[in-house]
C-alpha positions in Angstrom: -36.8 -25.5 6.1 -35.0 -22.1 6.4 -35.8 -19.5 9.0 -35.3 -15.8 8.4 -34.1 -13.9 11.4 -34.1 -10.2 11.6 -31.5 -8.4 13.6 -30.6 -4.8 14.5 -26.9 -5.7 14.6 -24.9 -3.5 12.3 -21.2 -3.9 11.4 -19.5 -0.8 10.2 -16.1 -1.4 8.6 -14.2 1.5 7.1 -11.9 0.7 4.2 -9.5 3.4 2.9 -7.8 3.0 -0.5 -5.4 4.9 -2.7 -6.1 3.9 -6.3 -6.4 0.1 -6.0 -4.2 -0.3 -3.0 -5.7 -1.0 0.4 -4.3 1.5 2.9 -6.0 0.3 6.1 -9.3 -0.6 7.5 -10.9 -0.1 10.9 -13.5 -2.1 12.7 -16.1 -0.5 15.0 -14.2 -1.4 18.1 -11.1 0.3 16.8 -12.7 3.6 15.7 -16.2 4.8 16.3 -15.5 7.6 13.7 -12.3 7.7 11.7 -10.2 10.7 12.5 -9.5 12.5 9.3 -6.0 13.6 10.5 -5.0 10.0 11.2 -6.3 9.0 7.8 -4.3 11.7 6.0 -1.2 10.9 8.0 -1.5 7.2 7.0 -2.0 8.2 3.4 1.1 10.4 3.5 3.1 7.5 5.1 2.0 5.2 2.3 2.9 7.7 -0.3 6.4 8.2 1.2 6.9 4.4 1.3 5.8 4.0 -2.3 8.2 6.8 -3.3 11.1 5.2 -1.4 10.4 1.8 -3.0 10.3 3.4 -6.5 13.7 5.1 -5.8 15.2 1.8 -4.6 13.8 -0.1 -7.7 15.2 2.6 -10.0 18.6 2.4 -8.2 18.7 -1.4 -8.6 17.8 -1.1 -12.3 20.7 1.4 -12.8 23.1 -0.9 -11.0 22.0 -3.9 -13.2 22.4 -1.8 -16.3 25.9 -0.6 -15.3 27.0 -4.2 -14.5 25.7 -5.4 -17.8 27.7 -2.6 -19.6 30.8 -3.6 -17.7 30.3 -7.3 -18.7 29.7 -6.4 -22.3 32.9 -4.2 -22.4 34.9 -7.0 -20.8 33.7 -9.5 -23.3 34.6 -7.3 -26.2 38.2 -6.8 -25.0 
């Protein structure tokens, strides 16, 4: 037999995303009300990190391409 229990206990979890990426979440004991400035700062930090990662990936791809060109030229000689 199952018993149904009613409770006034409420959990508020705030989840912030950018597109499909989780930025951060806060539990009630961490933030009673999320500070908009903090959220915007974190979103800006994430955007900077994503931009830096993209630049690094592009740089690595260019290096790979240049290495392959050097290898191809060396094989032809």
